[in-house]
C-alpha positions, 0 to 999 in steps of 0.5 A: 500500500505504501508504495502505491501511495508514494507513487501517486504523490510523485505522479501528482507532483510531476504533473504540476509543472505541466499544469502550470505550463498549460494554464500559462499558455491558455492565459497568454492565448486569451490575453494576446488576441484582445490586444491584436484586435484593438486598433493602435493609436499613437500620440506624438508629443513635440517639445517646441520650447527651449527647455527639456520637458518630462511627461507622465502617463497616469493609469488607474489606481495611481500607477504611472509611467514616465515619458521622457525627458524630451529634449528641447526641439525633440519629441516622444511617441506614446503607443497605445490601443483603443479598447472598449467601451468606446473612448477607452485608451490603454497600454498592455501590461507585461501579462497582457492585462489592459492598463487604462489611461486616465491622463497624460501630463507634461511639465518642465524637468526642473520644476515639474509639479509647478509647471505641468499641463495635461494633454487633452485625450478627448480627440484620441477618444472621440476619433477613429484616427490612428496617429495624433500630434501635440506640441508643448512649450513652456516659459514657467508653465508648460502648455500643450496644444490639443492633439490633432490627427496627423498623417 
């Protein structure tokens, strides 16, 4: 009896890595098509001022991602996807889950909190376009133009 019990335990333990691998593959298969099916959207942020600028993407639940710094005369591109419900914008996490974008803000590198402005995302949310551009400049306080559809 003892031998058969030991054998069953060993078989169960040996099957666990396979089960973990199978579940991981299924999760990836489920997560990947959601990103592939959603249309891509790009936002080009141009720094037309004479000082470096830093931008930040604000996600839900106080999660942030830095964009920049962006040198004077330079630009940065933020790639995102348009999801559901209509107007939802997101960037996929490492595990395929959607990180919903609440806002994008930019400010001067040296006095960021005091100089920041938000980039209006409503043009990206309301349009079916895939590429948008905005320009930001700052003399004390950064000011970003509403994004326009770009080619």
